[in-house]
C-alpha positions as CSV (number, residue, x, y, z in Angstrom):
1,X,15.2,11.8,32.6
2,X,11.6,11.6,33.9
3,X,10.0,11.8,37.3
4,X,10.3,9.5,40.3
5,X,7.5,7.3,41.3
6,X,7.3,5.6,44.7
7,X,5.4,2.3,45.1
8,X,4.3,1.5,48.6
9,X,3.1,-2.0,49.4
10,X,0.3,-2.0,52.1
11,X,-2.2,-4.4,53.6
12,X,-5.7,-4.0,52.1
13,X,-7.5,-2.6,55.2
14,X,-9.4,0.6,55.9
15,X,-7.1,3.4,56.8
16,X,-3.9,2.1,55.2
17,X,-3.8,4.8,52.6
18,X,-4.5,7.4,55.3
19,X,-1.5,6.1,57.2
20,X,0.7,6.9,54.1
21,X,-0.8,10.4,53.7
22,X,-0.2,11.1,57.4
23,X,3.5,10.0,57.1
24,X,3.9,12.2,54.0
25,X,2.2,15.2,55.6
26,X,4.5,15.0,58.7
27,X,7.5,14.9,56.3
28,X,6.2,18.0,54.5
29,X,5.8,16.1,51.2
30,X,3.0,17.0,48.8
31,X,1.3,14.3,46.7
32,X,1.1,15.3,43.0
33,X,-0.4,12.1,41.8
34,X,-1.4,8.6,42.9
35,X,-2.9,5.4,41.9
36,X,-4.3,2.6,44.1
37,X,-4.4,-1.0,43.0
38,X,-5.6,-3.8,45.3
39,X,-5.9,-7.5,45.6
40,X,-7.7,-9.4,48.3
41,X,-4.9,-9.0,50.9
42,X,-2.5,-6.3,49.7
43,X,-2.5,-3.1,47.7
44,X,0.1,-1.1,45.8
45,X,0.0,2.6,46.2
46,X,1.9,4.4,43.4
47,X,2.8,8.0,44.3
48,X,4.2,11.0,42.6
49,X,5.4,13.5,45.1
50,X,7.3,16.8,45.1
51,X,10.2,15.5,47.3
52,X,10.7,11.8,46.5
53,X,13.9,11.4,48.6
54,X,12.2,12.8,51.7
55,X,9.1,10.6,51.0
56,X,11.2,7.4,50.7
57,X,13.0,8.2,53.9
58,X,9.9,9.0,55.8
59,X,8.0,5.9,54.6
60,X,10.9,3.6,55.1
61,X,11.5,4.9,58.6
62,X,7.9,4.0,59.4
63,X,8.3,0.5,58.2
64,X,6.5,0.8,54.9
65,X,7.9,-1.4,52.1
66,X,8.6,1.0,49.2
67,X,10.3,0.9,45.8
68,X,11.3,3.8,43.5
69,X,11.0,3.9,39.7
70,X,11.5,6.4,36.9
71,X,8.5,7.4,34.8
72,X,7.8,9.6,31.8
73,X,5.5,12.4,32.6
74,X,3.8,14.6,29.9
75,X,1.3,17.5,29.9
76,X,-1.5,17.1,27.4
77,X,-3.5,20.0,25.8
78,X,-7.2,19.9,26.6
79,X,-8.5,18.8,23.2
80,X,-9.9,15.6,21.8
81,X,-7.3,13.2,20.5
82,X,-4.4,14.5,22.5
83,X,-4.0,11.3,24.5
84,X,-4.6,9.2,21.4
85,X,-1.6,10.9,19.7
86,X,0.6,9.9,22.6
87,X,-0.5,6.3,22.5
88,X,-0.3,6.2,18.7
89,X,3.4,7.3,18.8
90,X,4.2,4.7,21.6
91,X,2.4,1.9,19.7
92,X,4.1,2.8,16.4
93,X,7.5,2.5,18.2
94,X,6.3,-0.9,19.6
95,X,6.8,0.2,23.2
96,X,4.8,-1.4,25.9
97,X,2.9,0.8,28.3
98,X,2.9,-1.1,31.6
99,X,0.5,1.3,33.3
100,X,-0.5,4.9,33.2
101,X,-2.4,7.3,35.5
102,X,-3.1,11.0,35.6
103,X,-1.6,13.3,38.2
104,X,-3.6,15.3,40.7
105,X,-4.8,18.6,39.4
106,X,-8.2,19.5,40.9
107,X,-10.2,16.4,40.4
108,X,-9.8,13.0,42.1
109,X,-12.1,10.0,41.4
110,X,-12.6,7.6,44.3
111,X,-14.3,4.2,44.3
112,X,-15.7,3.7,47.8
113,X,-18.0,1.2,49.4
114,X,-20.9,3.7,49.9
115,X,-20.9,6.8,47.7
116,X,-23.8,8.4,49.5
117,X,-22.2,8.0,52.9
118,X,-18.9,9.4,51.5
119,X,-20.7,12.4,50.2
120,X,-22.2,13.1,53.6
121,X,-18.8,12.7,55.3
122,X,-17.3,15.3,52.9
123,X,-19.8,18.1,53.8
124,X,-17.9,20.9,55.4
125,X,-14.5,19.8,54.0
126,X,-12.6,22.0,51.5
127,X,-13.8,20.0,48.5
128,X,-16.5,20.3,45.8
129,X,-18.3,17.2,44.5
130,X,-17.9,16.9,40.8
131,X,-20.6,15.8,38.4
132,X,-20.5,14.4,34.9
133,X,-21.5,17.9,33.6
134,X,-18.4,19.4,35.3
135,X,-16.2,17.0,33.3
136,X,-17.7,18.4,30.1
137,X,-16.4,21.9,30.8
138,X,-13.0,22.9,29.4
139,X,-10.1,22.8,31.8
140,X,-8.6,26.1,33.0
């Protein structure tokens, strides 16, 4: 058995992901990982949460179209080649990886319309902007 993923289907408009995070916060659900994929009109938000049943109930009750799926989740050591070993084993077994994403630890990468404006908006928030140099440091 693995972990439960929730896929939420939302219109591709500003604030749509925020609506999901509001719903989950009110339901006392913590997001452990997420991935956003979009098209011109709609997006798919894939979520890994601490309480998937509560998340499904809360999102559904707010009219969000959701689907649950089981995923494999692994922890990698912080060393070169660790991820390669995983994909090597999967490839040798001729298994197809449909998609993969990392779970939230301390870093989150966001692609936004205006990076400089986003940086200004985050001043005073409980976050630290990460540089490429930060990514070269070993993980704790």
